[in-house]
N, C-alpha and C positions, 0 to 999 in steps of 0.2 A: 782292791780288784785291779788287775793289770789289763792293759789294752795291747793286744798282740796283732801284728800284721801277718796275714796269710798270703802266700805268693799267688795262689789261684784266684781267690775272691777279693784279695786286698784288705780283708777285715775278718777278724774273729770276734764275735760279741763277747762281752764280759760274762763271766760265769753267773749262773742263777744264784741270787742271794736267798738262802733259806729263810722261811718265816721264823721270826723270833720265838723262842720257847715260852716267853712270858708276854702276854698281851700288853700293848702300849697304845696310847692315843696317836693316830696318824697325824703327820704334819700337813699343813695346807700345801697344795702344789706350788704356790709361789715361793714357799720357804723350803721345800724338800729338795735336797741335792740330787735325788734320783732323777728329777725332771731335767737336769742340766746335762746337755750332751757333751761327749768328750771332744777334745780339741780336734780340729780338722774334719769333723763329721760331714761338713758340706761337700766334700769330694766324693762321698759314698753314694751309691745309687739309692733312689727313693725306695722305701720299703725295707731298707737294711735294718736288721735287728741290732740294737746297740747294747742293751742290757735288759735283764729281767729280774724279777723278785717274786717270791710267794707272798700272798696277802690273805687275810681272813675277811670274808664277806659277811655282812650282818644286815638284817632288815632294820631300817631306821637307825643303824649304828648300834643296835642293842641286842638283836637276836641272831647269834652266830648261825651260819648256814652250812649244811653238810655238802659242800661242793669243793672241788679243787679249783684254785684261783691263782692267777699270776697277773702281774702288770708287766707290759713290754714297752720299752722306750725304743723308738725307731725313727728313721729319717723320713721326712715328708717335705711339704712346701706350703707357703701361704698363697693367697689368691693371685699374686703376681709372679709365682714360680720361684720365689726366694727360698732357699733351703732352710728348714727348721726341724726341730724334733718334737714329737708328740707321744702321748701315752695312750694305750688301750688296755682295758681289763679283759682277760680271757678266762672263760669258765669251762669246766668239764664236770659231768656227774661224778660224785664221790667215788664210785666204784669203776670208773673208766680206766682202762689199762693203757691207753695211748697206742694200742696196736690195731684194734679193730677199726675199720673205716667208719666215718660218720660225716654228716654234712656240717657246714659252718654257717651260723646265723650272725650277720652283722646287724646288731640292734642299736639304733640311735635314740638315746634318751632325749627328752624335751628339756634341754639344759635351760634355755630361756632366761639367761642371766649372764652377768659379766664376772661376778666374783668367783674365784677359784673354789670357794666352798660349795659351789653348785655343780662342779664337774663330777661325772660319775666315778672317776678314778678315786676321788676322795669320798664322795657321798655314800658309796656302796661299802666302804670299809667299816669294820667293827671299830667302834669308838668315835666315828665321825659325828660331828654336830652340824647338820645341814637342814635345820628347821626351815620350813617354808619353801623348799625346793621340790621339784617333781621327781627327780631321779631316784631318791630312796624308795618311793612308792612303786616305781616301775619294776622293782625287783619282783613284785607279785606277778607281773606279766612275763618277765624273763624266765621265771621259774618254770613256766609251761614248756619252754624250749628245752631247758635242761632236763626236765622230767621225761622228755621224748628221746633223750640220749644225744641231743645235738651239742656240738661245741658252740660257744657264743663269744663274740668279740664286741666290746662296748667301748668305742673310741671317745676320747675327749674331742669331739669334732669341731668345737669352737677354738681349739688351740689354747695355748697358755694365756693369751691375751683376753680370751672370752668374748670374741667379737660376734655377738648374736646377730644373725641376719646377713652375715657376709656371704657373697656368692662364691661358688667354685671350690674354695678351700675346704669346706666340710667334706666334699667328695674326695679331694686329695688325701685328707687325713684318714678317712675311713678306708679307702682303697689301699693305702700304704699300711694301715693297721691289719688289713686282711693279708697282705703280702707277708708282714712280719709274723702273723699267726701261723701261716702255712709253713714258715721256716722254723718255727719253735718246736723242737723235737717232742717235748712232753705231750703235745696235742695230737701227734700222729697224723697230721694233715699234709697234703701236697698241693701244688698249684692246680692239679686236676680236681681237687675237692669241690663238690657242688656248693655254691654259696648263695644264700638268700639274704635279702636286705629288708629291714622293717623299721619303721618309726612312725610316731604319731605327733601331730601338731608341729612344734619346733623340731622334733625328731623326724616327722614326715617331710619337712622342708629340707633337712639335712639329707634324708634318704633320696629325695628328688635329685639333689646334686650328685649323689653317688651314682644313681642310674644314668644321669646325663653325662657325667664326666668319664664313666668307665670305658666306653668304646675307644676314646682317644688316649686316655691316661693309663689304663690298665687292661688292655685288650686280652692279655694272657690269662686273666682270672676267669674262672668258670661260674659266672653269675647267672643263675638259672631263673631268678625272679625277684621282683622288688615290690614291697607293699608300702604305699604312701597313704597314711592316714591323715585326713584334714591337713594337707600339705601347704597351706597358705596361698599358693598360686601367684599372688601379686602383693609382695610385702609393702610396696609403696601405697597402693590403694588401701591396704589394711591399716597403715598409719593414718591416712586421712579419715577413714571410717571410725577408728577407735579413739582418736583424739576427742577430748571432752566427753568421754563415756566412763563407765565404771572401770573399764580395762585400759585406760589411758597410759598406765605404767608400762604396758608391753611395748608400744611403739617408742616410748621414751627410752627404754632399754636398748632398742635397736639403734636409735640416733646416738645415744651415749657411746655405744661401741664403735659404730661406723665412722664417727668423726675422727677416730684415730687412723683409719685406713684411707679415707678419701679427703685429700687436701682441699678440694673444692667445697665439700660440705663444711669442713673446719672454717674456711674463709667466710662462708655464709653465716655460720653461727657467730663468729667473731664480729662480723659486721652488723648483724641485725638482731641478735639475742642479747637481752640485758643481763646484768650481773646476777639477778635472781634466777633467771632461766639457766644460765651456765652453772650456777651453784647446784641447781636441781639435777642437772646432768652429771655433775661430779658426785653428788650424793648417791644417785641411784646405782652407780658402779659397784658399790659394796653391798647391795641389797639382794636378798633372795627374791625369787619370782613372786611369791605370795605377798611379801612385805612391800615390794614395789607396786603391786596392784593396789594394796590397801592404802599405801601412803599417797599415791597419786590418783586415786579414784576421782573421776570428774574433772581432772586437770585439763585446762585448755591452753595449749602452747601459744595461742594467739595473744595471751596476756603477757607474754615475755618477749615479744618482738616489737621493733620500732616501726615496722610496716605491717600491713595485714598478712596473716599467715598464708593466705592464698597466693599472695605475691611472692613470698619466700619459696613456697612449693613450686611456683612456676619459673623459678630462676633456672638458667641452663645447667648449673652444677647439680641441682637437686633432680631435675628431669633426667640428666645423664645417669645419676645414681639409681633412680627408680628403674630405668631401663636395664641397668647392669644386674640388679638383684631380682628381676622378674624371672620366674621359672618357666620352663618350656621352650627354651631357645635352642635345644639340641635334641637329637633323636636317641632315646634309650634303645639298646639292642635287645635287652631281656624283656620278657613279658612283665606287665605291670598290673597290679591290683590297687585301685584307688577307692577309698571309702570316705564318704563325706556326709555329715548331717545337712539336710535341707534347711533346717532352722538353727544353724550354728550361730551362737551369739558372739563368737570371736572371729571366725574365718568365714567370710561370705561365700556361699555356695557358688555364686556367679564367678568368683575369682578362680575357684577350682575347676568349674565347668570350662573356663577359658584355658586353663593349663592343660586339661585333658584334650580340648580341641586342638591346641597347638601340637601336642604329641601325635594326635590322630592325623593331623595335616602332614606330619613327617613320615607317616606310615608305621608308627609304633603299634605294638600289640597291647591294647589297654582294655582291661575289664574295669568298668566304673560303676560302683554301687552308691546310689544316693539314698539316704535313710531319712524317711519322713518324721519318725517319732523321736529319734534321739537328738540330744543337743551335744555340745562340744565334748564335755567330759565323759558322758555316759557311753558314747559310741566307742571310745577307746576300749572299754570293757566288753560291751555287747558285741562288737565285731571280732573279738579275739578268736572265738572258735572258727569262724569263717576264714580268718587269716591263717591260723595254724593248719587247717585242712588244705588250704590253697598252697601254702609253702610245702607241706608234706608231699603233695602231688608233684610239685616241681622237683623236690629232692629225689623222689622215687622214679623220675624220668617219665611221668605221664605225658601224653601229648599236650602241646601247648594249647591253652584255651583260645577260642575265637573271640577276638575283641568285641566288646558290647558295652552299652550303657543302659542301665535300668534303674528305676526308682522303686524302692520297696517300702512297705509300711515300717518294717523293723528287721534289721539283720539278725535279731535274736529269735525269729520265729521259724527258721528252717529246721528240719530234722537234724541236720548236721550240727547246728548251733545248740539245739537242746541237749544232744549227746555231749557236745564239747563242754558245756557248762559243768557237767559232772566232773570231768577231768580238771577243769579250772578250779572248782571248789576244793578238790583234793590237793592240788598244787598249792593253793592259797593257804589251806590249813597247815600243810607241812612247812610252808615258809614261815607262817606265824609262830609255830612252835619250834622251829629249827629241826624238823624231822628230815629224814632221808628222802629225797625226791625219787 
């Protein structure tokens, strides 16, 4: 494929690579040449589409889906604004013609790992082996958007480094993925296309950064609403709370990734963490989310430091890091729907309460639903009908909701939810058998 310079735009993206006529197992992103940007890409504007290819999507890598799918490589930036390239997977219903207008959903998977085997661009492909990761199962949620005729973009929002928990850059990568998707002719989208944002847990955290960064980074995009499911709120406090619990592997994944981005954190680790502790951080970088949780269940990082962990966490470098990764430091312009279990075993409701309070203090429009009955995993499913209905209203141009906070017994008990579960059941069944959505 050639790289051609256009006088007006300065760049013509490489031609779309057709899907191979015979199925083959996909390469990991770290090994796949598709992910490597062309020379001098740094001089191109953020969101520039560099190349594309058709891919085949399959549930758990095994059940081929009847959707049109491509991967887009595009220009973006890391948390410091340094140019890089990233990949998003874009979907259309199988019978979409790319002519009729449709909204675009930016869905952020809960990658929650460092290994590139966990990235949605790999994990959603046919033939991928991504056991123990969340993204392959989220296709059952994404199918509901495709069945409504929406276009979907699913960015590798952690970047090729897989830096779980990093601030700002998930927003850059998703927003630039939206720019690339609106410039990709087969999708039939424009910069005026209404865009919705949605993610849960680690995907909710990434979606929070999208909503926060959009006003200053991509004000030209028509983002009409963002749904933040269990969006973490305060990752630093989450680390402290989950250490020495069944879910201790999750904060260990964050530390393992962020040490590559924050020199101060790296110095603290080198100074106060022993060889066994550093070996554990190295080991976890190659693990899936589920394996990291199982492997490090009950782990107490206090056992790997030469001073009390409380003193390590009180060091200036760590406190600065915690401040930097805390959500709610900017005002989102679009309406927000936040859903959170009151009795979440992973994300404390108090941290999300505080994130919402910070948004409200900025004057943001936030509808916040606190669910008494659900726990962390179940609310992702039970809140889906409410989320789809809310996004549908935003796409249809309904009046913006008045911000409010309410605590309900269950998000599943409203008439809207009960009707929505029928549609979810149909989409799930068709996804499981590879039927046409």
